[in-house]
MARBA-3410 file (N, C-alpha, C, O; in Angstrom, 1 decimal):
145
0.8,-1.2,0.0,0.0,0.0,0.0,0.9,1.2,0.0,1.8,1.3,0.8 ~ 0.6,2.2,-0.9,1.4,3.4,-0.9,0.7,4.4,0.1,-0.5,4.6,0.0 ~ 1.6,5.0,0.9,1.1,6.0,1.9,1.0,7.4,1.3,1.8,7.7,0.3 ~ 0.2,8.2,1.9,0.0,9.6,1.4,1.4,10.3,1.4,1.7,11.1,0.5 ~ 2.2,10.1,2.5,3.5,10.7,2.6,4.5,9.6,2.6,4.8,9.0,3.6
5.1,9.4,1.4,6.1,8.3,1.3,7.3,8.6,2.2,8.1,7.6,2.5 ~ 7.6,9.8,2.5,8.7,10.2,3.4,8.6,9.6,4.8,9.6,9.5,5.5 ~ 7.4,9.2,5.2,7.2,8.6,6.5,7.6,7.2,6.6,7.7,6.6,7.7 ~ 8.0,6.6,5.5,8.4,5.2,5.5,9.9,5.2,5.6,10.6,5.8,4.8 ~ 10.4,4.5,6.6,11.9,4.5,6.9,12.6,3.8,5.7,12.2,2.7,5.2
13.7,4.4,5.3,14.5,3.8,4.2,15.4,2.7,4.9,16.0,2.9,5.9 ~ 15.4,1.5,4.2,16.2,0.4,4.8,17.7,0.8,4.8,18.2,1.6,4.0 ~ 18.3,0.3,5.8,19.7,0.6,6.1,20.6,0.3,4.8,21.5,1.1,4.5 ~ 20.3,-0.7,4.1,21.0,-1.1,2.8,20.9,0.0,1.8,21.8,0.1,0.9 ~ 19.8,0.8,1.8,19.6,1.8,0.8,20.0,3.2,1.2,19.9,4.1,0.4
20.5,3.4,2.4,20.8,4.8,2.9,21.9,5.5,2.1,21.9,6.7,2.0 ~ 22.8,4.7,1.5,23.9,5.3,0.8,23.5,5.7,-0.6,24.3,6.3,-1.3 ~ 22.4,5.3,-1.1,21.9,5.7,-2.5,21.8,7.2,-2.6,21.4,7.8,-1.7 ~ 22.0,7.7,-3.8,21.8,9.1,-4.1,20.3,9.3,-4.1,19.5,8.3,-4.1 ~ 19.9,10.5,-4.2,18.5,10.9,-4.2,18.2,11.8,-5.4,19.1,12.5,-5.9
17.0,11.7,-5.9,16.6,12.6,-7.0,16.1,13.9,-6.4,16.2,14.1,-5.2 ~ 15.7,14.8,-7.2,15.3,16.2,-6.7,14.1,16.2,-5.8,13.9,17.1,-5.0 ~ 13.3,15.1,-5.8,12.2,15.0,-4.9,12.5,14.3,-3.6,11.8,14.3,-2.6 ~ 13.7,13.6,-3.6,14.1,12.9,-2.4,14.0,11.4,-2.5,14.4,10.7,-1.6 ~ 13.5,10.9,-3.7,13.4,9.5,-3.8,14.8,8.8,-4.0,15.7,9.4,-4.7
15.1,7.7,-3.3,16.4,7.0,-3.5,16.4,6.5,-4.9,15.4,6.1,-5.5 ~ 17.6,6.6,-5.5,17.8,6.2,-6.9,18.4,4.8,-6.9,19.6,4.6,-6.5 ~ 17.6,3.8,-7.3,18.1,2.4,-7.3,19.4,2.3,-8.2,19.6,3.0,-9.1 ~ 20.2,1.3,-7.8,21.4,0.9,-8.5,21.3,0.8,-10.0,22.2,1.3,-10.7 ~ 20.3,0.2,-10.5,20.2,-0.1,-11.9,19.4,1.0,-12.7,19.3,0.8,-13.9
19.0,2.0,-12.1,18.2,3.0,-12.8,19.2,3.8,-13.8,20.3,4.1,-13.5 ~ 18.6,4.0,-15.0,19.3,4.7,-16.1,19.5,6.1,-15.7,18.6,6.8,-15.2 ~ 20.8,6.6,-15.8,21.1,8.0,-15.7,21.6,8.6,-17.0,22.4,7.9,-17.7 ~ 21.2,9.8,-17.3,21.7,10.3,-18.6,23.1,10.9,-18.4,23.6,10.8,-17.3 ~ 23.6,11.6,-19.4,25.0,12.1,-19.3,25.1,13.2,-18.3,26.2,13.6,-17.9
24.0,13.8,-17.9,24.0,14.9,-16.9,23.9,14.3,-15.5,23.9,15.0,-14.5 ~ 23.7,12.9,-15.4,23.5,12.3,-14.1,22.1,12.3,-13.7,21.8,11.8,-12.6 ~ 21.1,12.7,-14.5,19.7,12.7,-14.2,19.1,11.3,-14.3,19.3,10.7,-15.3 ~ 18.5,10.8,-13.2,17.9,9.5,-13.2,16.6,9.4,-14.0,15.9,10.4,-14.0 ~ 16.4,8.3,-14.7,15.2,8.1,-15.4,14.6,6.7,-14.9,15.0,5.7,-15.3
13.8,6.8,-13.9,13.2,5.7,-13.1,12.5,4.6,-14.0,12.5,3.5,-13.6 ~ 12.0,5.1,-15.1,11.3,4.1,-16.0,12.2,3.3,-16.9,11.7,2.5,-17.6 ~ 13.5,3.4,-16.7,14.4,2.7,-17.6,15.6,2.2,-16.8,16.1,2.8,-15.9 ~ 16.0,1.0,-17.1,17.2,0.4,-16.4,18.4,0.6,-17.3,18.4,0.6,-18.5 ~ 19.6,0.8,-16.6,20.9,0.8,-17.3,21.3,-0.6,-17.5,21.5,-1.4,-16.5
21.4,-1.1,-18.7,21.6,-2.5,-19.0,23.0,-3.0,-18.5,23.1,-4.1,-18.1 ~ 24.0,-2.1,-18.4,25.3,-2.5,-17.9,25.2,-2.8,-16.4,25.7,-3.8,-15.9 ~ 24.5,-1.9,-15.7,24.3,-2.1,-14.2,23.4,-3.3,-14.0,23.6,-4.0,-13.0 ~ 22.4,-3.5,-14.8,21.5,-4.6,-14.6,22.3,-5.9,-14.8,22.1,-6.9,-14.1 ~ 23.2,-5.9,-15.8,24.0,-7.1,-16.1,24.9,-7.4,-14.9,25.1,-8.5,-14.5
25.5,-6.3,-14.4,26.4,-6.4,-13.2,25.6,-7.0,-12.0,26.1,-7.9,-11.3 ~ 24.4,-6.5,-11.8,23.6,-7.0,-10.7,23.3,-8.5,-10.9,23.4,-9.3,-9.9 ~ 23.0,-8.9,-12.1,22.6,-10.3,-12.3,23.8,-11.2,-12.1,23.7,-12.2,-11.4 ~ 24.9,-10.8,-12.7,26.1,-11.8,-12.7,27.0,-11.7,-11.5,27.8,-12.6,-11.3 ~ 26.9,-10.6,-10.8,27.6,-10.5,-9.5,26.7,-10.7,-8.3,27.1,-10.5,-7.2
25.5,-11.2,-8.5,24.5,-11.5,-7.5,24.3,-10.3,-6.6,24.5,-10.4,-5.4 ~ 24.0,-9.1,-7.2,23.8,-7.9,-6.4,22.3,-7.5,-6.5,21.6,-7.8,-7.5 ~ 21.9,-6.8,-5.5,20.5,-6.3,-5.4,20.3,-5.2,-6.5,21.2,-4.3,-6.5 ~ 19.3,-5.2,-7.3,19.1,-4.2,-8.3,18.8,-2.9,-7.7,18.9,-1.8,-8.3 ~ 18.3,-2.8,-6.4,18.0,-1.6,-5.8,19.2,-0.9,-5.1,19.5,0.2,-5.4
19.7,-1.7,-4.1,20.8,-1.1,-3.3,22.2,-1.3,-3.9,23.2,-0.6,-3.6 ~ 22.3,-2.3,-4.8,23.6,-2.7,-5.4,24.5,-3.6,-4.5,25.6,-4.0,-4.9 ~ 24.0,-3.9,-3.3,24.8,-4.7,-2.4,24.7,-6.2,-2.7,23.7,-6.6,-3.5 ~ 25.6,-7.0,-2.2,25.6,-8.5,-2.5,24.3,-9.1,-1.9,23.8,-8.7,-0.8 ~ 23.7,-10.0,-2.7,22.5,-10.6,-2.3,22.8,-11.8,-1.3,23.8,-12.4,-1.3
21.8,-12.0,-0.4,21.9,-13.1,0.5,21.4,-14.4,-0.3,21.2,-14.3,-1.5 ~ 21.2,-15.5,0.5,20.8,-16.7,-0.2,19.3,-16.6,-0.7,18.9,-17.2,-1.6 ~ 18.5,-15.7,0.0,17.2,-15.5,-0.5,17.1,-14.3,-1.4,17.7,-13.2,-1.1 ~ 16.5,-14.5,-2.6,16.4,-13.4,-3.6,14.9,-13.2,-3.9,14.2,-14.2,-4.0 ~ 14.6,-12.0,-4.1,13.2,-11.6,-4.3,13.0,-11.0,-5.7,13.9,-10.2,-6.1
11.9,-11.4,-6.4,11.6,-10.8,-7.8,10.3,-10.2,-7.7,9.4,-10.6,-7.0 ~ 10.1,-9.1,-8.6,8.8,-8.5,-8.6,8.3,-8.5,-10.1,9.1,-8.3,-11.0 ~ 7.1,-8.9,-10.2,6.5,-9.0,-11.6,5.0,-9.4,-11.4,4.5,-9.8,-10.4 ~ 4.3,-9.2,-12.5,2.9,-9.6,-12.5,2.7,-11.0,-12.9,3.6,-11.8,-13.0 ~ 1.4,-11.4,-13.0,1.1,-12.8,-13.3,1.7,-13.3,-14.6,2.0,-14.5,-14.7
1.8,-12.5,-15.6,2.4,-12.9,-16.8,3.9,-13.3,-16.6,4.4,-14.1,-17.4 ~ 4.6,-12.6,-15.7,6.0,-12.9,-15.4,6.1,-14.3,-14.8,6.8,-15.2,-15.2 ~ 5.3,-14.5,-13.8,5.3,-15.7,-12.9,4.9,-16.9,-13.7,5.4,-18.0,-13.4 ~ 3.9,-16.8,-14.5,3.3,-18.0,-15.1,3.7,-18.3,-16.5,3.1,-19.2,-17.2 ~ 4.7,-17.6,-17.0,5.2,-17.9,-18.4,5.9,-19.3,-18.2,6.4,-19.6,-17.1
6.1,-20.0,-19.2,6.7,-21.3,-19.1,8.0,-21.4,-18.4,8.2,-22.2,-17.6 ~ 8.9,-20.4,-18.7,10.2,-20.4,-18.1,10.3,-19.2,-17.2,11.4,-18.9,-16.7 ~ 9.3,-18.5,-16.9,9.3,-17.3,-16.1,10.0,-16.2,-16.9,10.9,-16.5,-17.7 ~ 9.7,-14.9,-16.7,10.3,-13.8,-17.5,10.1,-12.6,-16.7,9.1,-11.9,-16.8 ~ 11.1,-12.2,-15.9,11.1,-11.0,-15.1,12.0,-10.0,-15.7,13.2,-10.3,-16.1
11.6,-8.8,-15.9,12.4,-7.7,-16.5,13.5,-7.3,-15.5,14.6,-7.0,-15.9 ~ 13.1,-7.3,-14.2,14.1,-6.8,-13.2,14.8,-8.0,-12.6,14.3,-9.1,-12.6 ~ 16.0,-7.7,-12.1,16.8,-8.7,-11.5,16.4,-8.8,-10.0,15.6,-8.1,-9.5 ~ 17.1,-9.8,-9.3,16.7,-10.1,-7.9,17.0,-8.9,-7.0,17.9,-8.0,-7.2 ~ 16.4,-8.9,-5.8,16.5,-7.8,-4.8,16.5,-8.4,-3.4,16.1,-9.6,-3.2
17.0,-7.6,-2.4,16.8,-8.0,-1.0,15.4,-7.8,-0.6,14.7,-6.9,-1.2 ~ 14.9,-8.5,0.3,13.5,-8.4,0.8,13.3,-7.0,1.3,12.2,-6.4,1.0 ~ 14.2,-6.4,2.1,14.0,-5.0,2.6,13.9,-4.0,1.5,13.0,-3.1,1.6 ~ 14.7,-4.1,0.5,14.7,-3.2,-0.6,13.5,-3.3,-1.4,12.9,-2.2,-1.7 ~ 13.1,-4.5,-1.8,11.9,-4.6,-2.6,10.6,-4.2,-1.8,9.7,-3.7,-2.4
10.6,-4.5,-0.5,9.4,-4.2,0.3,9.3,-2.6,0.3,8.2,-2.1,0.2 ~ 10.4,-2.0,0.5,10.4,-0.5,0.5,9.9,0.0,-0.8,9.0,0.9,-0.9 ~ 10.4,-0.5,-1.9,10.0,0.0,-3.3,8.6,-0.3,-3.5,7.9,0.6,-4.1 ~ 8.0,-1.4,-3.1,6.6,-1.7,-3.3,5.7,-0.7,-2.5,4.5,-0.6,-2.9 ~ 6.2,-0.2,-1.5,5.4,0.7,-0.6,5.6,2.2,-1.1,4.7,3.0,-0.8
6.7,2.5,-1.7,7.0,3.9,-2.0,7.0,4.3,-3.4,6.5,5.4,-3.8 ~ 7.5,3.5,-4.3,7.6,3.8,-5.7,6.2,3.9,-6.3,5.4,3.0,-6.3 ~ 5.9,5.1,-6.9,4.5,5.3,-7.5,4.2,4.3,-8.5,3.0,3.9,-8.6 ~ 5.1,3.9,-9.4,4.8,3.0,-10.4,4.5,1.6,-9.9,3.6,0.9,-10.4 ~ 5.2,1.2,-8.9,4.9,-0.2,-8.3,3.8,-0.2,-7.3,3.0,-1.1,-7.2
3.7,0.9,-6.5,2.7,0.9,-5.4,1.3,1.3,-5.8,0.4,1.0,-5.1 ~ 1.2,2.0,-6.9,-0.1,2.5,-7.4,-0.4,1.9,-8.8,0.0,2.4,-9.8 ~ -1.2,0.8,-8.8,-1.5,0.2,-10.1,-2.1,1.1,-11.2,-1.9,0.8,-12.3 ~ -2.8,2.1,-10.8,-3.4,3.0,-11.7,-2.6,4.3,-12.0,-3.1,5.2,-12.5 ~ -1.3,4.2,-11.6,-0.4,5.4,-11.8,-0.3,5.6,-13.3,0.2,4.8,-14.0
-0.7,6.8,-13.7,-0.7,7.1,-15.1,0.5,7.9,-15.6,0.7,8.0,-16.8 ~ 1.2,8.6,-14.7,2.3,9.4,-15.2,3.6,8.7,-15.1,3.7,7.7,-14.4 ~ 4.6,9.1,-15.8,5.9,8.6,-15.7,6.4,8.9,-14.3,6.1,10.0,-13.8 ~ 7.2,8.1,-13.7,7.8,8.3,-12.4,8.7,9.5,-12.4,8.7,10.3,-11.4 ~ 9.4,9.7,-13.5,10.3,10.8,-13.6,9.5,11.9,-14.4,9.1,11.6,-15.5
9.3,13.1,-13.8,8.4,14.0,-14.4,8.8,14.6,-15.7,8.1,15.4,-16.3 ~ 9.9,14.3,-16.2,10.4,14.8,-17.5,10.7,13.6,-18.4,11.2,12.5,-18.0 ~ 10.4,13.7,-19.7,10.8,12.7,-20.6,12.3,12.6,-20.8,13.0,13.4,-20.3 ~ 12.7,11.5,-21.4,14.1,11.3,-21.6,14.6,12.1,-22.8,14.0,12.1,-23.9 ~ 15.7,12.9,-22.6,16.3,13.6,-23.7,17.3,12.6,-24.4,18.4,12.3,-23.8
16.9,12.1,-25.5,17.7,11.0,-26.2,19.1,11.5,-26.5,20.0,10.6,-26.7 ~ 19.3,12.8,-26.6,20.7,13.3,-26.9,21.6,13.2,-25.7,22.8,13.3,-25.8 ~ 21.0,12.9,-24.5,21.8,12.8,-23.3,22.0,11.4,-22.8,22.4,11.2,-21.7 ~ 21.5,10.4,-23.6,21.7,9.1,-23.1,23.1,8.6,-23.2,23.9,9.1,-24.1 ~ 23.6,7.8,-22.3,25.0,7.3,-22.4,25.1,6.5,-23.6,24.2,5.9,-24.1
26.3,6.5,-24.2,26.6,5.8,-25.5,26.1,4.3,-25.5,25.6,3.9,-26.5 ~ 26.3,3.6,-24.4,26.0,2.2,-24.4,24.4,2.0,-24.4,24.0,0.8,-24.6 ~ 23.6,3.0,-24.3,22.2,2.9,-24.3,21.6,3.3,-25.6,20.5,2.8,-26.0 ~ 22.2,4.2,-26.3,21.6,4.9,-27.5,21.0,3.8,-28.5,19.9,4.0,-29.0 ~ 21.7,2.8,-28.8,21.3,1.8,-29.8,20.2,0.9,-29.3,19.6,0.2,-30.1
19.9,1.0,-28.0,18.9,0.0,-27.4,17.6,0.6,-27.2,16.7,0.0,-26.7 ~ 17.4,1.9,-27.6,16.1,2.6,-27.3,15.1,2.0,-28.3,15.3,2.0,-29.5 ~ 13.9,1.6,-27.8,12.8,1.1,-28.6,11.8,2.1,-28.7,11.0,2.3,-27.8 ~ 11.8,2.8,-29.8,10.8,4.0,-30.0,9.4,3.5,-30.3,8.5,4.3,-30.4 ~ 9.2,2.2,-30.5,7.9,1.6,-30.8,7.1,1.3,-29.5,5.9,1.0,-29.6
7.8,1.3,-28.3,7.1,0.9,-27.1,6.3,2.0,-26.6,6.7,3.2,-26.5 ~ 5.0,1.7,-26.2,4.2,2.7,-25.6,4.4,2.9,-24.1,4.7,1.9,-23.4 ~ 4.3,4.1,-23.6,4.6,4.3,-22.1,3.5,3.8,-21.2,3.8,3.6,-20.0 ~ 2.3,3.6,-21.7,1.2,3.2,-20.8,1.3,1.7,-20.5,1.7,0.9,-21.4 ~ 1.0,1.3,-19.3,0.9,-0.2,-19.0,-0.4,-0.7,-19.5,-1.4,-0.2,-19.2
-0.3,-1.8,-20.3,-1.6,-2.3,-20.9,-2.4,-3.1,-19.8,-1.8,-3.5,-18.7 ~ -3.7,-3.2,-20.0,-4.5,-4.0,-19.1,-4.1,-5.5,-19.2,-3.7,-5.9,-20.3 ~ -4.3,-6.2,-18.2,-4.1,-7.7,-18.2,-5.3,-8.3,-18.9,-6.4,-8.1,-18.5 ~ -5.0,-9.1,-19.9,-6.0,-9.8,-20.7,-5.9,-11.2,-20.3,-4.9,-11.9,-20.4 ~ -7.0,-11.8,-19.8,-7.0,-13.2,-19.4,-7.7,-14.1,-20.4,-7.8,-15.3,-20.3
END
């Protein structure tokens, strides 16, 4: 459940060293930052995501994962034949905090982008430029059963 004032939710110890955006939200380890250092919460940095996956690091805090790993996704992620999660594993404390605070995760009907400005494609890091999919729509589709 997302609270009216997300600032009232204590930040887990593992996340305290993370940078903050202009609103005060902690910036997860794998979030894409442009060449000015501006975070874009709706996109992951593929290099950092790869590092998290192959070094067994939490995608949120960047710290080493314990033996228990947590994934977040909807029913289509969980029930695909081989499973298909877009995000890598996380610590329980980190993912619990994100599910309570992140507008995109905590509010299913959230209609705005989490970062209040669109991405300036001229400021994307070089390793991301060729990976931009301009055909993807920003709205989350309804689940069709």
